[in-house]
Short mmCIF file of the C-alpha atoms (twelve columns), coordinates in Angstrom:
data_MODEL
# 
_entry.id   MODEL 
# 
loop_
_atom_site.group_PDB 
_atom_site.id 
_atom_site.type_symbol 
_atom_site.label_atom_id 
_atom_site.label_alt_id 
_atom_site.label_comp_id 
_atom_site.label_asym_id 
_atom_site.label_seq_id 
_atom_site.Cartn_x 
_atom_site.Cartn_y 
_atom_site.Cartn_z 
_atom_site.pdbx_PDB_model_num 
ATOM 1  C CA . MET A 1  20.671 61.778 -44.384 1 
ATOM 2  C CA . SER A 2  22.759 64.529 -42.909 1 
ATOM 3  C CA . THR A 3  26.196 63.831 -40.795 1 
ATOM 4  C CA . THR A 4  26.730 66.554 -38.114 1 
ATOM 5  C CA . LYS A 5  30.697 66.901 -37.122 1 
ATOM 6  C CA . GLN A 6  31.296 66.776 -33.535 1 
ATOM 7  C CA . ILE A 7  33.528 69.312 -32.375 1 
ATOM 8  C CA . PRO A 8  36.219 68.276 -30.341 1 
ATOM 9  C CA . LEU A 9  36.945 69.433 -26.517 1 
ATOM 10 C CA . ASN A 10 40.111 69.498 -25.120 1 
ATOM 11 C CA . HIS A 11 39.669 69.000 -21.196 1 
ATOM 12 C CA . GLY A 12 43.336 68.797 -20.244 1 
ATOM 13 C CA . VAL A 13 46.728 67.092 -20.160 1 
ATOM 14 C CA . CYS A 14 47.507 63.871 -18.421 1 
ATOM 15 C CA . ASN A 15 50.701 62.017 -18.478 1 
ATOM 16 C CA . ALA A 16 51.594 64.325 -21.123 1 
ATOM 17 C CA . VAL A 17 48.446 62.976 -23.300 1 
ATOM 18 C CA . THR A 18 46.274 65.791 -24.384 1 
ATOM 19 C CA . ILE A 19 42.916 64.638 -22.876 1 
ATOM 20 C CA . THR A 20 40.344 65.467 -25.937 1 
ATOM 21 C CA . SER A 21 36.703 63.905 -26.270 1 
ATOM 22 C CA . TYR A 22 34.098 64.577 -28.593 1 
ATOM 23 C CA . PRO A 23 30.660 65.048 -26.353 1 
ATOM 24 C CA . ASP A 24 27.534 64.141 -27.890 1 
ATOM 25 C CA . ALA A 25 23.602 63.774 -26.436 1 
ATOM 26 C CA . GLY A 26 24.804 60.201 -25.024 1 
ATOM 27 C CA . THR A 27 27.887 61.352 -22.880 1 
ATOM 28 C CA . TRP A 28 26.479 63.891 -20.950 1 
ATOM 29 C CA . ASN A 29 26.132 61.381 -17.969 1 
ATOM 30 C CA . THR A 30 28.374 60.929 -15.265 1 
ATOM 31 C CA . LYS A 31 31.113 58.057 -14.454 1 
ATOM 32 C CA . TYR A 32 33.424 57.739 -11.661 1 
ATOM 33 C CA . VAL A 33 37.015 57.039 -12.581 1 
ATOM 34 C CA . THR A 34 40.194 57.194 -10.417 1 
ATOM 35 C CA . LEU A 35 43.247 58.571 -11.770 1 
ATOM 36 C CA . SER A 36 46.730 56.794 -12.545 1 
ATOM 37 C CA . PHE A 37 48.215 59.841 -13.049 1 
ATOM 38 C CA . SER A 38 48.380 63.205 -12.441 1 
ATOM 39 C CA . TYR A 39 45.745 65.479 -14.177 1 
ATOM 40 C CA . ALA A 40 46.340 68.979 -15.373 1 
ATOM 41 C CA . ARG A 41 42.437 69.416 -16.185 1 
ATOM 42 C CA . THR A 42 41.426 72.798 -17.934 1 
ATOM 43 C CA . VAL A 43 37.575 73.814 -18.216 1 
ATOM 44 C CA . PRO A 44 36.300 75.915 -20.675 1 
ATOM 45 C CA . PRO A 45 34.085 79.007 -19.564 1 
ATOM 46 C CA . GLY A 46 30.618 78.035 -19.288 1 
ATOM 47 C CA . TYR A 47 31.443 73.885 -19.259 1 
ATOM 48 C CA . PRO A 48 28.953 72.385 -17.235 1 
ATOM 49 C CA . ASP A 49 30.065 70.519 -13.389 1 
ATOM 50 C CA . PRO A 50 29.423 67.342 -13.165 1 
ATOM 51 C CA . ASN A 51 29.635 67.665 -9.602  1 
ATOM 52 C CA . ALA A 52 27.136 70.847 -9.040  1 
ATOM 53 C CA . GLY A 53 25.338 71.155 -5.586  1 
ATOM 54 C CA . SER A 54 28.377 68.451 -4.146  1 
ATOM 55 C CA . GLU A 55 31.109 68.676 -1.496  1 
ATOM 56 C CA . VAL A 56 33.477 68.649 -4.713  1 
ATOM 57 C CA . ALA A 57 31.914 71.619 -6.526  1 
ATOM 58 C CA . LYS A 58 32.151 73.368 -3.032  1 
ATOM 59 C CA . ASN A 59 35.835 72.922 -3.165  1 
ATOM 60 C CA . GLN A 60 36.225 73.793 -6.603  1 
ATOM 61 C CA . THR A 61 37.939 70.302 -7.985  1 
ATOM 62 C CA . TRP A 62 36.082 70.846 -11.082 1 
ATOM 63 C CA . ALA A 63 37.786 74.040 -11.971 1 
ATOM 64 C CA . THR A 64 41.255 74.633 -13.707 1 
ATOM 65 C CA . LYS A 65 44.179 73.062 -11.521 1 
ATOM 66 C CA . GLY A 66 46.035 69.726 -10.875 1 
ATOM 67 C CA . ILE A 67 44.404 66.950 -9.746  1 
ATOM 68 C CA . ALA A 68 46.575 64.204 -7.714  1 
ATOM 69 C CA . ASN A 69 47.196 60.739 -9.357  1 
ATOM 70 C CA . GLY A 70 45.245 58.505 -7.135  1 
ATOM 71 C CA . THR A 71 42.077 60.888 -6.810  1 
ATOM 72 C CA . ARG A 72 38.716 59.391 -7.684  1 
ATOM 73 C CA . VAL A 73 36.683 61.638 -9.591  1 
ATOM 74 C CA . GLN A 74 33.165 62.120 -11.019 1 
ATOM 75 C CA . LEU A 75 33.264 63.248 -14.707 1 
ATOM 76 C CA . PHE A 76 31.142 63.334 -17.686 1 
ATOM 77 C CA . ALA A 77 31.193 59.990 -19.586 1 
ATOM 78 C CA . HIS A 78 33.202 61.684 -22.576 1 
ATOM 79 C CA . GLU A 79 35.861 63.059 -20.650 1 
ATOM 80 C CA . ALA A 80 35.897 60.007 -17.986 1 
ATOM 81 C CA . ASP A 81 36.081 57.855 -21.404 1 
ATOM 82 C CA . ALA A 82 39.266 59.621 -22.717 1 
ATOM 83 C CA . LEU A 83 41.149 59.028 -19.802 1 
ATOM 84 C CA . VAL A 84 40.647 55.809 -19.598 1 
ATOM 85 C CA . ALA A 85 41.063 55.769 -23.436 1 
ATOM 86 C CA . ALA A 86 44.780 57.393 -22.533 1 
ATOM 87 C CA . SER A 87 45.523 54.715 -19.648 1 
ATOM 88 C CA . CYS A 88 45.519 57.898 -17.198 1 
ATOM 89 C CA . ALA A 89 42.444 56.146 -15.365 1 
ATOM 90 C CA . VAL A 90 40.551 53.336 -14.385 1 
ATOM 91 C CA . TYR A 91 36.850 53.315 -13.893 1 
ATOM 92 C CA . SER A 92 35.950 52.828 -10.062 1 
# 
């Protein structure tokens, strides 16, 4: 049985916590979260946009930028779960 080591993906900083996840095949579905704190989101080059074709994508809220607390965003599950685990967001 082989073991595949997952590579951590840093998404940004929220409430002085670095948001890191370990994406795998089961985490590319999307979830909605509402931010409890401002989120300085950094997206690596080539990272897929969970909001492709939506009004959100047109406004580029997925790009590297600050997202205000209280904002409801759609993210890939691994990033959404990392935000919730860090107490920076709640599922919505």
